[in-house]
PDB file of N, CA, C, O and CB in Angstrom:
ATOM      1  N   MET A   1       0.838  -1.180   0.000  1.00  0.00           N
ATOM      2  CA  MET A   1       0.000   0.000   0.000  1.00  0.00           C
ATOM      3  C   MET A   1       0.883   1.243   0.000  1.00  0.00           C
ATOM      4  O   MET A   1       1.943   1.270   0.624  1.00  0.00           O
ATOM      5  CB  MET A   1      -0.953  -0.002   1.214  1.00  0.00           C
ATOM      6  N   ASP A   2       0.431   2.251  -0.700  1.00  0.00           N
ATOM      7  CA  ASP A   2       1.194   3.491  -0.670  1.00  0.00           C
ATOM      8  C   ASP A   2       0.496   4.510   0.232  1.00  0.00           C
ATOM      9  O   ASP A   2      -0.629   4.295   0.684  1.00  0.00           O
ATOM     10  CB  ASP A   2       1.370   4.057  -2.099  1.00  0.00           C
ATOM     11  N   TYR A   3       1.167   5.585   0.474  1.00  0.00           N
ATOM     12  CA  TYR A   3       0.718   6.610   1.416  1.00  0.00           C
ATOM     13  C   TYR A   3      -0.670   7.148   1.083  1.00  0.00           C
ATOM     14  O   TYR A   3      -1.505   7.308   1.973  1.00  0.00           O
ATOM     15  CB  TYR A   3       1.706   7.749   1.443  1.00  0.00           C
ATOM     16  N   GLU A   4      -0.916   7.425  -0.188  1.00  0.00           N
ATOM     17  CA  GLU A   4      -2.200   7.993  -0.592  1.00  0.00           C
ATOM     18  C   GLU A   4      -3.348   7.018  -0.312  1.00  0.00           C
ATOM     19  O   GLU A   4      -4.421   7.435   0.124  1.00  0.00           O
ATOM     20  CB  GLU A   4      -2.172   8.362  -2.083  1.00  0.00           C
ATOM     21  N   GLU A   5      -3.127   5.726  -0.561  1.00  0.00           N
ATOM     22  CA  GLU A   5      -4.156   4.716  -0.271  1.00  0.00           C
ATOM     23  C   GLU A   5      -4.439   4.642   1.223  1.00  0.00           C
ATOM     24  O   GLU A   5      -5.595   4.591   1.644  1.00  0.00           O
ATOM     25  CB  GLU A   5      -3.722   3.335  -0.792  1.00  0.00           C
ATOM     26  N   ILE A   6      -3.390   4.636   2.009  1.00  0.00           N
ATOM     27  CA  ILE A   6      -3.531   4.560   3.465  1.00  0.00           C
ATOM     28  C   ILE A   6      -4.315   5.761   3.976  1.00  0.00           C
ATOM     29  O   ILE A   6      -5.239   5.608   4.774  1.00  0.00           O
ATOM     30  CB  ILE A   6      -2.146   4.491   4.150  1.00  0.00           C
ATOM     31  N   MET A   7      -3.952   6.949   3.522  1.00  0.00           N
ATOM     32  CA  MET A   7      -4.637   8.159   3.974  1.00  0.00           C
ATOM     33  C   MET A   7      -6.094   8.192   3.538  1.00  0.00           C
ATOM     34  O   MET A   7      -6.956   8.640   4.294  1.00  0.00           O
ATOM     35  CB  MET A   7      -3.921   9.387   3.450  1.00  0.00           C
ATOM     36  N   ALA A   8      -6.379   7.723   2.332  1.00  0.00           N
ATOM     37  CA  ALA A   8      -7.762   7.684   1.857  1.00  0.00           C
ATOM     38  C   ALA A   8      -8.603   6.760   2.739  1.00  0.00           C
ATOM     39  O   ALA A   8      -9.729   7.101   3.102  1.00  0.00           O
ATOM     40  CB  ALA A   8      -7.816   7.219   0.385  1.00  0.00           C
ATOM     41  N   ILE A   9      -8.065   5.606   3.077  1.00  0.00           N
ATOM     42  CA  ILE A   9      -8.767   4.665   3.952  1.00  0.00           C
ATOM     43  C   ILE A   9      -8.945   5.264   5.341  1.00  0.00           C
ATOM     44  O   ILE A   9     -10.026   5.179   5.924  1.00  0.00           O
ATOM     45  CB  ILE A   9      -8.001   3.329   4.042  1.00  0.00           C
ATOM     46  N   ALA A  10      -7.895   5.864   5.865  1.00  0.00           N
ATOM     47  CA  ALA A  10      -7.965   6.460   7.209  1.00  0.00           C
ATOM     48  C   ALA A  10      -8.976   7.598   7.253  1.00  0.00           C
ATOM     49  O   ALA A  10      -9.701   7.743   8.238  1.00  0.00           O
ATOM     50  CB  ALA A  10      -6.582   6.974   7.644  1.00  0.00           C
ATOM     51  N   GLN A  11      -9.032   8.403   6.205  1.00  0.00           N
ATOM     52  CA  GLN A  11      -9.986   9.509   6.177  1.00  0.00           C
ATOM     53  C   GLN A  11     -11.426   9.006   6.110  1.00  0.00           C
ATOM     54  O   GLN A  11     -12.309   9.574   6.752  1.00  0.00           O
ATOM     55  CB  GLN A  11      -9.698  10.422   4.989  1.00  0.00           C
ATOM     56  N   ARG A  12     -11.670   7.945   5.340  1.00  0.00           N
ATOM     57  CA  ARG A  12     -13.025   7.375   5.280  1.00  0.00           C
ATOM     58  C   ARG A  12     -13.424   6.778   6.630  1.00  0.00           C
ATOM     59  O   ARG A  12     -14.609   6.699   6.952  1.00  0.00           O
ATOM     60  CB  ARG A  12     -13.111   6.293   4.177  1.00  0.00           C
ATOM     61  N   ASN A  13     -12.436   6.362   7.412  1.00  0.00           N
ATOM     62  CA  ASN A  13     -12.685   5.737   8.709  1.00  0.00           C
ATOM     63  C   ASN A  13     -12.227   6.640   9.851  1.00  0.00           C
ATOM     64  O   ASN A  13     -11.838   6.158  10.914  1.00  0.00           O
ATOM     65  CB  ASN A  13     -11.976   4.381   8.793  1.00  0.00           C
ATOM     66  N   TYR A  14     -12.276   7.940   9.626  1.00  0.00           N
ATOM     67  CA  TYR A  14     -11.769   8.918  10.587  1.00  0.00           C
ATOM     68  C   TYR A  14     -12.379   8.731  11.975  1.00  0.00           C
ATOM     69  O   TYR A  14     -11.661   8.761  12.974  1.00  0.00           O
ATOM     70  CB  TYR A  14     -12.047  10.326  10.090  1.00  0.00           C
ATOM     71  N   GLU A  15     -13.675   8.542  12.042  1.00  0.00           N
ATOM     72  CA  GLU A  15     -14.341   8.407  13.339  1.00  0.00           C
ATOM     73  C   GLU A  15     -14.318   6.986  13.870  1.00  0.00           C
ATOM     74  O   GLU A  15     -14.866   6.717  14.939  1.00  0.00           O
ATOM     75  CB  GLU A  15     -15.763   8.876  13.236  1.00  0.00           C
ATOM     76  N   ASN A  16     -13.705   6.092  13.154  1.00  0.00           N
ATOM     77  CA  ASN A  16     -13.599   4.692  13.561  1.00  0.00           C
ATOM     78  C   ASN A  16     -12.165   4.319  13.908  1.00  0.00           C
ATOM     79  O   ASN A  16     -11.797   3.146  13.844  1.00  0.00           O
ATOM     80  CB  ASN A  16     -14.120   3.779  12.457  1.00  0.00           C
ATOM     81  N   GLY A  17     -11.363   5.295  14.270  1.00  0.00           N
ATOM     82  CA  GLY A  17      -9.979   5.052  14.648  1.00  0.00           C
ATOM     83  C   GLY A  17      -8.959   5.572  13.660  1.00  0.00           C
ATOM     84  O   GLY A  17      -7.767   5.618  13.967  1.00  0.00           O
ATOM     85  N   GLY A  18      -9.404   5.967  12.474  1.00  0.00           N
ATOM     86  CA  GLY A  18      -8.483   6.466  11.460  1.00  0.00           C
ATOM     87  C   GLY A  18      -7.958   7.862  11.740  1.00  0.00           C
ATOM     88  O   GLY A  18      -7.008   8.309  11.098  1.00  0.00           O
ATOM     89  N   ASP A  19      -8.566   8.551  12.688  1.00  0.00           N
ATOM     90  CA  ASP A  19      -8.140   9.913  13.016  1.00  0.00           C
ATOM     91  C   ASP A  19      -6.671   9.975  13.414  1.00  0.00           C
ATOM     92  O   ASP A  19      -5.976  10.931  13.071  1.00  0.00           O
ATOM     93  CB  ASP A  19      -8.996  10.472  14.138  1.00  0.00           C
ATOM     94  N   ALA A  20      -6.193   8.966  14.135  1.00  0.00           N
ATOM     95  CA  ALA A  20      -4.793   8.970  14.570  1.00  0.00           C
ATOM     96  C   ALA A  20      -3.839   8.876  13.381  1.00  0.00           C
ATOM     97  O   ALA A  20      -2.774   9.494  13.385  1.00  0.00           O
ATOM     98  CB  ALA A  20      -4.534   7.812  15.540  1.00  0.00           C
ATOM     99  N   ILE A  21      -4.219   8.111  12.374  1.00  0.00           N
ATOM    100  CA  ILE A  21      -3.377   8.000  11.180  1.00  0.00           C
ATOM    101  C   ILE A  21      -3.353   9.342  10.452  1.00  0.00           C
ATOM    102  O   ILE A  21      -2.286   9.840  10.094  1.00  0.00           O
ATOM    103  CB  ILE A  21      -3.891   6.871  10.236  1.00  0.00           C
ATOM    104  N   VAL A  22      -4.522   9.920  10.235  1.00  0.00           N
ATOM    105  CA  VAL A  22      -4.625  11.187   9.503  1.00  0.00           C
ATOM    106  C   VAL A  22      -3.874  12.299  10.224  1.00  0.00           C
ATOM    107  O   VAL A  22      -3.162  13.078   9.590  1.00  0.00           O
ATOM    108  CB  VAL A  22      -6.097  11.582   9.319  1.00  0.00           C
ATOM    109  N   GLU A  23      -4.027  12.379  11.534  1.00  0.00           N
ATOM    110  CA  GLU A  23      -3.465  13.490  12.299  1.00  0.00           C
ATOM    111  C   GLU A  23      -2.004  13.303  12.708  1.00  0.00           C
ATOM    112  O   GLU A  23      -1.298  14.290  12.915  1.00  0.00           O
ATOM    113  CB  GLU A  23      -4.282  13.704  13.519  1.00  0.00           C
ATOM    114  N   CYS A  24      -1.539  12.057  12.827  1.00  0.00           N
ATOM    115  CA  CYS A  24      -0.240  11.825  13.467  1.00  0.00           C
ATOM    116  C   CYS A  24       0.818  11.148  12.601  1.00  0.00           C
ATOM    117  O   CYS A  24       2.005  11.236  12.918  1.00  0.00           O
ATOM    118  CB  CYS A  24      -0.443  11.010  14.668  1.00  0.00           C
ATOM    119  N   PHE A  25       0.433  10.482  11.531  1.00  0.00           N
ATOM    120  CA  PHE A  25       1.392   9.714  10.737  1.00  0.00           C
ATOM    121  C   PHE A  25       1.808  10.487   9.501  1.00  0.00           C
ATOM    122  O   PHE A  25       0.970  11.043   8.791  1.00  0.00           O
ATOM    123  CB  PHE A  25       0.800   8.362  10.336  1.00  0.00           C
ATOM    124  N   ASP A  26       3.117  10.519   9.248  1.00  0.00           N
ATOM    125  CA  ASP A  26       3.594  11.102   8.002  1.00  0.00           C
ATOM    126  C   ASP A  26       3.833   9.968   6.993  1.00  0.00           C
ATOM    127  O   ASP A  26       3.601   8.798   7.297  1.00  0.00           O
ATOM    128  CB  ASP A  26       4.901  11.941   8.235  1.00  0.00           C
ATOM    129  N   ARG A  27       4.286  10.321   5.826  1.00  0.00           N
ATOM    130  CA  ARG A  27       4.484   9.341   4.752  1.00  0.00           C
ATOM    131  C   ARG A  27       5.393   8.193   5.197  1.00  0.00           C
ATOM    132  O   ARG A  27       5.067   7.024   4.987  1.00  0.00           O
ATOM    133  CB  ARG A  27       5.078  10.026   3.514  1.00  0.00           C
ATOM    134  N   GLU A  28       6.500   8.517   5.796  1.00  0.00           N
ATOM    135  CA  GLU A  28       7.470   7.499   6.210  1.00  0.00           C
ATOM    136  C   GLU A  28       6.865   6.563   7.262  1.00  0.00           C
ATOM    137  O   GLU A  28       7.027   5.346   7.170  1.00  0.00           O
ATOM    138  CB  GLU A  28       8.744   8.168   6.765  1.00  0.00           C
ATOM    139  N   ASP A  29       6.179   7.115   8.247  1.00  0.00           N
ATOM    140  CA  ASP A  29       5.554   6.297   9.285  1.00  0.00           C
ATOM    141  C   ASP A  29       4.514   5.353   8.690  1.00  0.00           C
ATOM    142  O   ASP A  29       4.464   4.176   9.047  1.00  0.00           O
ATOM    143  CB  ASP A  29       4.906   7.188  10.349  1.00  0.00           C
ATOM    144  N   CYS A  30       3.687   5.867   7.785  1.00  0.00           N
ATOM    145  CA  CYS A  30       2.651   5.038   7.163  1.00  0.00           C
ATOM    146  C   CYS A  30       3.256   3.874   6.398  1.00  0.00           C
ATOM    147  O   CYS A  30       2.795   2.738   6.511  1.00  0.00           O
ATOM    148  CB  CYS A  30       1.789   5.878   6.228  1.00  0.00           C
ATOM    149  N   GLU A  31       4.276   4.158   5.629  1.00  0.00           N
ATOM    150  CA  GLU A  31       4.878   3.107   4.813  1.00  0.00           C
ATOM    151  C   GLU A  31       5.599   2.066   5.659  1.00  0.00           C
ATOM    152  O   GLU A  31       5.714   0.913   5.245  1.00  0.00           O
ATOM    153  CB  GLU A  31       5.844   3.712   3.816  1.00  0.00           C
ATOM    154  N   LYS A  32       6.082   2.446   6.828  1.00  0.00           N
ATOM    155  CA  LYS A  32       6.703   1.480   7.745  1.00  0.00           C
ATOM    156  C   LYS A  32       5.663   0.630   8.456  1.00  0.00           C
ATOM    157  O   LYS A  32       5.838  -0.580   8.603  1.00  0.00           O
ATOM    158  CB  LYS A  32       7.565   2.204   8.775  1.00  0.00           C
ATOM    159  N   GLU A  33       4.592   1.255   8.894  1.00  0.00           N
ATOM    160  CA  GLU A  33       3.607   0.617   9.771  1.00  0.00           C
ATOM    161  C   GLU A  33       2.582  -0.232   9.032  1.00  0.00           C
ATOM    162  O   GLU A  33       2.202  -1.297   9.518  1.00  0.00           O
ATOM    163  CB  GLU A  33       2.893   1.662  10.563  1.00  0.00           C
ATOM    164  N   PHE A  34       2.128   0.219   7.869  1.00  0.00           N
ATOM    165  CA  PHE A  34       0.990  -0.412   7.200  1.00  0.00           C
ATOM    166  C   PHE A  34       1.396  -1.008   5.860  1.00  0.00           C
ATOM    167  O   PHE A  34       1.719  -0.287   4.916  1.00  0.00           O
ATOM    168  CB  PHE A  34      -0.137   0.597   7.000  1.00  0.00           C
ATOM    169  N   LYS A  35       1.374  -2.327   5.794  1.00  0.00           N
ATOM    170  CA  LYS A  35       1.721  -3.030   4.553  1.00  0.00           C
ATOM    171  C   LYS A  35       0.472  -3.484   3.801  1.00  0.00           C
ATOM    172  O   LYS A  35       0.490  -3.610   2.576  1.00  0.00           O
ATOM    173  CB  LYS A  35       2.613  -4.240   4.858  1.00  0.00           C
ATOM    174  N   THR A  36      -0.617  -3.729   4.542  1.00  0.00           N
ATOM    175  CA  THR A  36      -1.866  -4.200   3.935  1.00  0.00           C
ATOM    176  C   THR A  36      -3.042  -3.438   4.532  1.00  0.00           C
ATOM    177  O   THR A  36      -2.905  -2.738   5.535  1.00  0.00           O
ATOM    178  CB  THR A  36      -2.045  -5.730   4.146  1.00  0.00           C
ATOM    179  N   ILE A  37      -4.199  -3.587   3.894  1.00  0.00           N
ATOM    180  CA  ILE A  37      -5.408  -2.975   4.423  1.00  0.00           C
ATOM    181  C   ILE A  37      -5.755  -3.583   5.779  1.00  0.00           C
ATOM    182  O   ILE A  37      -6.336  -2.908   6.628  1.00  0.00           O
ATOM    183  CB  ILE A  37      -6.578  -3.146   3.438  1.00  0.00           C
ATOM    184  N   GLU A  38      -5.409  -4.835   5.987  1.00  0.00           N
ATOM    185  CA  GLU A  38      -5.664  -5.485   7.279  1.00  0.00           C
ATOM    186  C   GLU A  38      -4.859  -4.814   8.395  1.00  0.00           C
ATOM    187  O   GLU A  38      -5.331  -4.724   9.528  1.00  0.00           O
ATOM    188  CB  GLU A  38      -5.317  -6.989   7.206  1.00  0.00           C
ATOM    189  N   ASP A  39      -3.656  -4.346   8.086  1.00  0.00           N
ATOM    190  CA  ASP A  39      -2.858  -3.612   9.077  1.00  0.00           C
ATOM    191  C   ASP A  39      -3.565  -2.318   9.486  1.00  0.00           C
ATOM    192  O   ASP A  39      -3.593  -1.963  10.664  1.00  0.00           O
ATOM    193  CB  ASP A  39      -1.449  -3.297   8.516  1.00  0.00           C
ATOM    194  N   VAL A  40      -4.130  -1.624   8.507  1.00  0.00           N
ATOM    195  CA  VAL A  40      -4.846  -0.378   8.786  1.00  0.00           C
ATOM    196  C   VAL A  40      -6.087  -0.680   9.623  1.00  0.00           C
ATOM    197  O   VAL A  40      -6.366   0.015  10.600  1.00  0.00           O
ATOM    198  CB  VAL A  40      -5.238   0.346   7.464  1.00  0.00           C
ATOM    199  N   LYS A  41      -6.829  -1.714   9.237  1.00  0.00           N
ATOM    200  CA  LYS A  41      -8.036  -2.103   9.984  1.00  0.00           C
ATOM    201  C   LYS A  41      -7.698  -2.456  11.429  1.00  0.00           C
ATOM    202  O   LYS A  41      -8.384  -2.032  12.359  1.00  0.00           O
ATOM    203  CB  LYS A  41      -8.729  -3.297   9.303  1.00  0.00           C
ATOM    204  N   GLN A  42      -6.639  -3.231  11.606  1.00  0.00           N
ATOM    205  CA  GLN A  42      -6.256  -3.646  12.959  1.00  0.00           C
ATOM    206  C   GLN A  42      -5.880  -2.426  13.803  1.00  0.00           C
ATOM    207  O   GLN A  42      -6.275  -2.335  14.966  1.00  0.00           O
ATOM    208  CB  GLN A  42      -5.076  -4.650  12.907  1.00  0.00           C
ATOM    209  N   PHE A  43      -5.132  -1.505  13.236  1.00  0.00           N
ATOM    210  CA  PHE A  43      -4.750  -0.291  13.955  1.00  0.00           C
ATOM    211  C   PHE A  43      -5.999   0.490  14.370  1.00  0.00           C
ATOM    212  O   PHE A  43      -6.114   0.922  15.517  1.00  0.00           O
ATOM    213  CB  PHE A  43      -3.824   0.591  13.081  1.00  0.00           C
ATOM    214  N   CYS A  44      -6.932   0.669  13.433  1.00  0.00           N
ATOM    215  CA  CYS A  44      -8.156   1.423  13.718  1.00  0.00           C
ATOM    216  C   CYS A  44      -8.983   0.727  14.792  1.00  0.00           C
ATOM    217  O   CYS A  44      -9.523   1.383  15.683  1.00  0.00           O
ATOM    218  CB  CYS A  44      -8.993   1.598  12.438  1.00  0.00           C
ATOM    219  N   ARG A  45      -9.084  -0.584  14.713  1.00  0.00           N
ATOM    220  CA  ARG A  45      -9.840  -1.323  15.717  1.00  0.00           C
ATOM    221  C   ARG A  45      -9.195  -1.172  17.104  1.00  0.00           C
ATOM    222  O   ARG A  45      -9.902  -1.017  18.100  1.00  0.00           O
ATOM    223  CB  ARG A  45      -9.933  -2.812  15.326  1.00  0.00           C
ATOM    224  N   LEU A  46      -7.872  -1.218  17.169  1.00  0.00           N
ATOM    225  CA  LEU A  46      -7.183  -1.035  18.452  1.00  0.00           C
ATOM    226  C   LEU A  46      -7.414   0.357  19.017  1.00  0.00           C
ATOM    227  O   LEU A  46      -7.618   0.515  20.221  1.00  0.00           O
ATOM    228  CB  LEU A  46      -5.688  -1.284  18.293  1.00  0.00           C
ATOM    229  N   ARG A  47      -7.382   1.365  18.156  1.00  0.00           N
ATOM    230  CA  ARG A  47      -7.662   2.734  18.613  1.00  0.00           C
ATOM    231  C   ARG A  47      -9.085   2.833  19.145  1.00  0.00           C
ATOM    232  O   ARG A  47      -9.331   3.494  20.154  1.00  0.00           O
ATOM    233  CB  ARG A  47      -7.449   3.750  17.465  1.00  0.00           C
ATOM    234  N   TRP A  48     -10.022   2.177  18.466  1.00  0.00           N
ATOM    235  CA  TRP A  48     -11.416   2.181  18.894  1.00  0.00           C
ATOM    236  C   TRP A  48     -11.542   1.535  20.271  1.00  0.00           C
ATOM    237  O   TRP A  48     -12.228   2.060  21.148  1.00  0.00           O
ATOM    238  CB  TRP A  48     -12.304   1.445  17.868  1.00  0.00           C
ATOM    239  N   GLU A  49     -10.878   0.393  20.459  1.00  0.00           N
ATOM    240  CA  GLU A  49     -10.935  -0.295  21.747  1.00  0.00           C
ATOM    241  C   GLU A  49     -10.321   0.554  22.854  1.00  0.00           C
ATOM    242  O   GLU A  49     -10.822   0.559  23.978  1.00  0.00           O
ATOM    243  CB  GLU A  49     -10.218  -1.644  21.663  1.00  0.00           C
ATOM    244  N   GLN A  50      -9.243   1.269  22.549  1.00  0.00           N
ATOM    245  CA  GLN A  50      -8.643   2.167  23.538  1.00  0.00           C
ATOM    246  C   GLN A  50      -9.623   3.265  23.921  1.00  0.00           C
ATOM    247  O   GLN A  50      -9.750   3.609  25.096  1.00  0.00           O
ATOM    248  CB  GLN A  50      -7.340   2.782  22.996  1.00  0.00           C
ATOM    249  N   TRP A  51     -10.311   3.812  22.936  1.00  0.00           N
ATOM    250  CA  TRP A  51     -11.301   4.848  23.219  1.00  0.00           C
ATOM    251  C   TRP A  51     -12.384   4.310  24.150  1.00  0.00           C
ATOM    252  O   TRP A  51     -12.782   4.987  25.098  1.00  0.00           O
ATOM    253  CB  TRP A  51     -11.928   5.369  21.911  1.00  0.00           C
ATOM    254  N   LEU A  52     -12.862   3.093  23.882  1.00  0.00           N
ATOM    255  CA  LEU A  52     -13.897   2.499  24.737  1.00  0.00           C
ATOM    256  C   LEU A  52     -13.405   2.327  26.170  1.00  0.00           C
ATOM    257  O   LEU A  52     -14.155   2.552  27.119  1.00  0.00           O
ATOM    258  CB  LEU A  52     -14.341   1.146  24.175  1.00  0.00           C
ATOM    259  N   ASN A  53     -12.151   1.931  26.325  1.00  0.00           N
ATOM    260  CA  ASN A  53     -11.589   1.704  27.655  1.00  0.00           C
ATOM    261  C   ASN A  53     -11.376   3.000  28.431  1.00  0.00           C
ATOM    262  O   ASN A  53     -11.331   2.979  29.661  1.00  0.00           O
ATOM    263  CB  ASN A  53     -10.276   0.963  27.538  1.00  0.00           C
ATOM    264  N   CYS A  54     -11.248   4.111  27.742  1.00  0.00           N
ATOM    265  CA  CYS A  54     -10.948   5.384  28.402  1.00  0.00           C
ATOM    266  C   CYS A  54     -12.163   6.285  28.597  1.00  0.00           C
ATOM    267  O   CYS A  54     -12.070   7.294  29.297  1.00  0.00           O
ATOM    268  CB  CYS A  54      -9.918   6.122  27.613  1.00  0.00           C
ATOM    269  N   ARG A  55     -13.273   5.952  28.008  1.00  0.00           N
ATOM    270  CA  ARG A  55     -14.441   6.822  28.097  1.00  0.00           C
ATOM    271  C   ARG A  55     -15.086   6.683  29.470  1.00  0.00           C
ATOM    272  O   ARG A  55     -14.880   5.690  30.168  1.00  0.00           O
ATOM    273  CB  ARG A  55     -15.458   6.492  26.983  1.00  0.00           C
ATOM    274  N   PHE A  56     -15.849   7.662  29.837  1.00  0.00           N
ATOM    275  CA  PHE A  56     -16.596   7.570  31.082  1.00  0.00           C
ATOM    276  C   PHE A  56     -17.976   8.169  30.871  1.00  0.00           C
ATOM    277  O   PHE A  56     -18.211   8.928  29.930  1.00  0.00           O
ATOM    278  CB  PHE A  56     -15.851   8.286  32.238  1.00  0.00           C
ATOM    279  N   GLY A  57     -18.865   7.816  31.754  1.00  0.00           N
ATOM    280  CA  GLY A  57     -20.239   8.259  31.625  1.00  0.00           C
ATOM    281  C   GLY A  57     -21.163   7.073  31.404  1.00  0.00           C
ATOM    282  O   GLY A  57     -20.725   5.925  31.323  1.00  0.00           O
ATOM    283  N   ASP A  58     -22.432   7.372  31.310  1.00  0.00           N
ATOM    284  CA  ASP A  58     -23.441   6.329  31.184  1.00  0.00           C
ATOM    285  C   ASP A  58     -23.805   6.002  29.739  1.00  0.00           C
ATOM    286  O   ASP A  58     -24.521   5.034  29.482  1.00  0.00           O
ATOM    287  CB  ASP A  58     -24.672   6.737  31.922  1.00  0.00           C
ATOM    288  N   GLU A  59     -23.329   6.781  28.822  1.00  0.00           N
ATOM    289  CA  GLU A  59     -23.706   6.596  27.423  1.00  0.00           C
ATOM    290  C   GLU A  59     -23.237   5.243  26.896  1.00  0.00           C
ATOM    291  O   GLU A  59     -22.084   4.853  27.078  1.00  0.00           O
ATOM    292  CB  GLU A  59     -23.127   7.721  26.564  1.00  0.00           C
ATOM    293  N   GLU A  60     -24.151   4.539  26.244  1.00  0.00           N
ATOM    294  CA  GLU A  60     -23.812   3.245  25.644  1.00  0.00           C
ATOM    295  C   GLU A  60     -22.958   3.501  24.398  1.00  0.00           C
ATOM    296  O   GLU A  60     -23.361   4.280  23.534  1.00  0.00           O
ATOM    297  CB  GLU A  60     -25.109   2.424  25.281  1.00  0.00           C
ATOM    298  N   PRO A  61     -21.802   2.870  24.290  1.00  0.00           N
ATOM    299  CA  PRO A  61     -20.932   3.133  23.137  1.00  0.00           C
ATOM    300  C   PRO A  61     -21.511   2.519  21.861  1.00  0.00           C
ATOM    301  O   PRO A  61     -22.193   1.495  21.903  1.00  0.00           O
ATOM    302  CB  PRO A  61     -19.518   2.578  23.395  1.00  0.00           C
ATOM    303  N   LYS A  62     -21.228   3.159  20.735  1.00  0.00           N
ATOM    304  CA  LYS A  62     -21.623   2.583  19.465  1.00  0.00           C
ATOM    305  C   LYS A  62     -20.614   1.497  19.085  1.00  0.00           C
ATOM    306  O   LYS A  62     -19.497   1.461  19.602  1.00  0.00           O
ATOM    307  CB  LYS A  62     -21.716   3.676  18.360  1.00  0.00           C
ATOM    308  N   ASP A  63     -21.020   0.633  18.194  1.00  0.00           N
ATOM    309  CA  ASP A  63     -20.140  -0.444  17.750  1.00  0.00           C
ATOM    310  C   ASP A  63     -19.118   0.076  16.764  1.00  0.00           C
ATOM    311  O   ASP A  63     -19.362   1.046  16.046  1.00  0.00           O
ATOM    312  CB  ASP A  63     -20.945  -1.577  17.124  1.00  0.00           C
ATOM    313  N   TRP A  64     -17.968  -0.583  16.736  1.00  0.00           N
ATOM    314  CA  TRP A  64     -16.935  -0.261  15.758  1.00  0.00           C
ATOM    315  C   TRP A  64     -17.436  -0.642  14.383  1.00  0.00           C
ATOM    316  O   TRP A  64     -17.975  -1.732  14.192  1.00  0.00           O
ATOM    317  CB  TRP A  64     -15.602  -0.985  16.080  1.00  0.00           C
ATOM    318  N   GLN A  65     -17.263   0.248  13.428  1.00  0.00           N
ATOM    319  CA  GLN A  65     -17.697  -0.023  12.051  1.00  0.00           C
ATOM    320  C   GLN A  65     -16.569   0.346  11.105  1.00  0.00           C
ATOM    321  O   GLN A  65     -15.887   1.356  11.280  1.00  0.00           O
ATOM    322  CB  GLN A  65     -18.999   0.769  11.696  1.00  0.00           C
ATOM    323  N   TRP A  66     -16.392  -0.488  10.112  1.00  0.00           N
ATOM    324  CA  TRP A  66     -15.357  -0.242   9.119  1.00  0.00           C
ATOM    325  C   TRP A  66     -16.007   0.237   7.838  1.00  0.00           C
ATOM    326  O   TRP A  66     -16.974  -0.364   7.371  1.00  0.00           O
ATOM    327  CB  TRP A  66     -14.512  -1.509   8.865  1.00  0.00           C
ATOM    328  N   VAL A  67     -15.490   1.309   7.265  1.00  0.00           N
ATOM    329  CA  VAL A  67     -15.997   1.842   6.003  1.00  0.00           C
ATOM    330  C   VAL A  67     -14.974   1.503   4.924  1.00  0.00           C
ATOM    331  O   VAL A  67     -13.835   1.967   4.981  1.00  0.00           O
ATOM    332  CB  VAL A  67     -16.253   3.400   6.088  1.00  0.00           C
ATOM    333  N   ASP A  68     -15.367   0.704   3.951  1.00  0.00           N
ATOM    334  CA  ASP A  68     -14.441   0.349   2.857  1.00  0.00           C
ATOM    335  C   ASP A  68     -14.392   1.429   1.813  1.00  0.00           C
ATOM    336  O   ASP A  68     -13.668   1.301   0.825  1.00  0.00           O
ATOM    337  CB  ASP A  68     -14.847  -0.968   2.207  1.00  0.00           C
TER     338      ASP A  68
END
């Protein structure tokens, strides 16, 4: 995967964990970290799980969703 593909996927999944890729990863970091779309999905899912673990309040969390 190249940088533009990774960023396009991350932007489509911005609210599903892709925000960290869009906001924090540069070209070099993306190309080192993400070799396949599954790598991007796994990263986003982990970010989502971290968000769930850190939230507080009574609101029921929404489910993680992947946008292709």
